[in-house]
N, C-alpha and C positions, 0 to 999 in steps of 0.2 A: 877288453873282453869281447869275444865273438857274439854276434847276434844269434839267438836261439832259433832253431828250425821249428816251423809251425807244422805239426804232424797231422792235424785234422782241424777243419773249420766247418762248422755246421750251423745252419739256421733251423731252429726247432719251433714249430707252431705251438703256442701255449695250450691249445686244445688237445695236444698229444697226451697230456697228463703225466705219463711216465715213459721211460724207455726200457725195453727188454734188452738182454744181452744180444749183441750183434746189431743193434739198431743203427749204428754208424758204419756198417759194412758198405763198401763201395759198390758191390754187385746188386744189393737189394736193401737200400736204407728203409727204415721204418716209415709208415705213413706219417706225414707231417714233418719229415726231416729232409732238408735240402743240403746236400754236401757240396761245399765249394772247393775250389782248387786250393791246395796247400803246397808247402815246399816239396813234398814227396808224392803228390798225386791227390786222389780223392779217397775219403774214408779213413777210418781208424784201423791201423794195422798192429797196434800193440808195441811195447818197448822192444827194441832190438839193437842195443849198442854193439859196437865192434867187440868181439871176444878178446878179453885181456886188456881192453882199453881203459879199465877203471870204472868207477861208479858214474852213472849219468843221472841227472835230475830230470824228472818229468813233471811239468806243472800243468794242471788242468784248471781252466778258468771258465766260469759260467756267468753270463750277464743277462739279467731280465731287463728288457728295454721297454720304454713307455709306448713306443709305436713300432710297427713293423719296419724292417730295413727296406728302404725305397731307393734302390740304386739301379741304374740301367745295367743289365747283364752282369749281376754280381758273380755268377758262376765262372766268368772269365777273368775276374779281377784277382790279382796276386794278393796274398795276405797283407803284405806291407803297404799296399795301396788301399785295400779294402777296409782294414781296421780303422785307420785314421778318418775315413770317410763316413763312418757311422756317427751320426750326430744326435740320435734320439737320446733323451735323458735315461740314465741308468737307474732303475727302481731298486735293484738289489744285485749283489754279486757274491760269488763264492770262489774259493781258491783251495786247491789241494796239491801238495807237492810230494812226490814219491821219488825214491832213489832205487835204481836197478843196475845190476852189474852181471856180466857173464864171464 
């Protein structure tokens, strides 16, 4: 099975409280949001599978960490290197999977 593409990776300050629509946009992320490099760039661009390619699964994961991520230059780290380097205890997590086809 192929490794999934990471479409968006963001660090969100808990003080942000909530995120409005467009908060993960690459041009102007919401206050308290740090967008990191992902497989396809920065920011969330929405689902866009190849037309006629069949259904694609999109999994959204959220992790509440006990301490802030403290890595040198996380904005430059690739997702496959960044994610395993996060060592803070996970206080809570959520997962949502959707399917989209064009």
